[in-house]
C-alpha positions, 0 to 999 in steps of 0.5 A: 474263621482263622486269624489273619496272618497280619493280625497280632495275637491278642494280649493276655493279662498274666495276673489273672492266670495261674499258669503261663499261657500264650495266645496263638492262631487256633484250628478251632476258631481265630485265636486260642490259648495254649499252655506254656507249661504243664498244668495238673488236673483240678487246678485253677487255670485262669479268671474270666474278667471283663466289664460287669453289665446287666442282662438288658445291656447284654441283649443290646450289645449282642444285637449291636455286635452279633459276631466276635463278642465275649459275653459270659453269663454270670447269673440271672442278672449279670454278664461279664463282657470280656471284650471290655477289660478282659483278662484274655480268658475270653480267647479260650475256645469251645470244645465238646470234650474240653480240658477245662471247666467253669467254676463260678465263685462269689461272683467271679468266673474261673476256668479250672483244669478237668484233667492234666493239660500238656505244654502246647495243648490248646485250652478249651471249655464247653460254652454250653450255649442254651438250646433255645438260642440260635444254633452255632456250629461246632468246629472243635474236632473232638471224637464226641463233638455234638456238632453244635456249641449249644446244648442238645 
């Protein structure tokens, strides 16, 4: 689902980003985040923020709004809803060969560069959806694409 031309790009809260990024239309899905500057390998790039909700509330919200949700599981009890108070990190799209990885530290979620990221590249992360949930088709286009956002 591409972004609509009349739709303004989502807002990015740069205070949660360690490098400059911009949101633009993505070939992967709707909006994506793009590097405005070169990002070295193994550097913290951004923090995923949002409302901290319980797993029960997570299930309720997922059932209520099954598309375009920005829920990130933090641990066995908490989830962050990037759709409520999110930094903009929720617009990092999935890729089976991502240029960022997730790091959870002291109850906070960060994305860090796996390798050097060139100015203009789309910032991506492997969502690693569970095997036992509904399969979601992957459109990342990576040479090693597994065909689904879910783990196999």
